[in-house]
N, C-alpha and C positions, 0 to 999 in steps of 0.2 A: 511513587508507585511504580512497581516493576511491570515488565511487558505482560506477564501472565495475568496479573490483576487488572491491567487496563483492558486486555482482550476479554476477560470475563465480564467486565462492565459493558463492553460493546455487544457481546453475546446477549446479555440481559436486555439491552436496549432493543436489539433486533427481535428478540422473543416477545417483548412487550408490544412492539410494532409488528405484530404477526401479519397484519393485512399488508399485502404487497404495495398497495397505494400509499400507506403510511411510511413504509420503508423507502419507497421511491422519493417521497417528499423529504425525508430526513437526509438521504444521500444527495438530493438536489440542493438542499440548503447548505450542506457541507461543501459540495463541489462548486457552488456559486460563489462562495467566499474565498476560494483558493486562487491565489495569484502567485506564480513562481517569482522568487526573489531575484533571479537572473535568467538570461536566455537559456532555454533548455531544448527547444524544438529544432534540433539539428539532426542530421542523418547519423552522426556518431552516437547520439544519445537514444535513438529509437530502439525499443525492445522489438526484436524480429518476430515475425509470424503471429502477430496478435490480430484478433478480429477488429478491435478498436485500437487506435494509435495511442501508444504510451511511451513517454520519454522519461529517461532517468539519467541524471547527471550526478555522479559520485564526486564528493568533495574530499580533499585530503585532510582528514582530522583523526588520525589513529591515536589511540586504540578505539576511540569512539567512532560511530558512524554518523556521517552527515551527508545529505543529498538534497537535490531539488528534483521535482517531478512534475509532469503535466500529462494531460490526455485531451483528445478531441471530443470526449464524451463527458458531459457534466456529471453523470452518475458515477463514472469511473473516477473522475476527479474527487468525488466524495469519498470513495474507497481509498484513494491515494492519500487523502487528508488523514484518514485513520492510520494508514501505514506511517505517515510522518509522526503522528502522535505516539505510536508504538515504538518506533525504531530510531528516530533521530536522537543522537546523543548517547545511545546505548553502546556498551562494549560488544564486540563481535561475538564473543562467547554467548552472551545473552540472546542475541539474534539467532544464532544457530540452535539454541535450546528452545526457542519459541517460534515455530512457524506460524503463519497467519490462519489459525483455526477459526477465527471469527467469520471468515468467508463462508463457512458452512451454514451459518445462521441467517445469511441474506437469501431471500427468496430467489429462486431461479427465474421467476417472472420479472424480477428487477435487474439482476445481473446474471446473464445467461451462464450456464455451466461451462460452455466453451470459453467464455471470457475469463471465468475464474480459473479454469484449468490451464489455459494457454497464457493469456496476457498477465493476469495478476500473480499467478504462481511463478511465471518466468521473471516477473518484476522482482519478487522476493528472492529467487535463486540468483539473479544478477546482483542484487543488493548484497546478499551475504557472501557470495563467491568472489566478488571483486574487492572485497575488503580483507581477504586472506593475505596478510603480509607479516613477515617476521614471526614473532612468537605471540601474536595476539590471540591465537586460539589456544 
């Protein structure tokens, strides 16, 4: 399944879970199950200027993208789990073509707009821009 189809599925899930409490539970469940496969909580991996702490470690696997991520927020960890599902193993071209529009379907009572616009969008920008190498675009 490609990134766009996966995102559409997540948008459908969040629309079905229209109640912020239900969305909170869903993201909490996803975030509780996330454990990074290698150490990522280092100063060099920290995404700057985020309201919540988010770490991203890019792994060398061109032309596909691979990464490890973590957050100090269980709910943001849930969102990062979705990022992993969408983008790990995908070519850079696909990642550039499919920004994370699923974020708009998450209630701002669950993930604040500031976290979406600063932390999570910066996470995506860092992910896609740090994988620009050679002729992979």
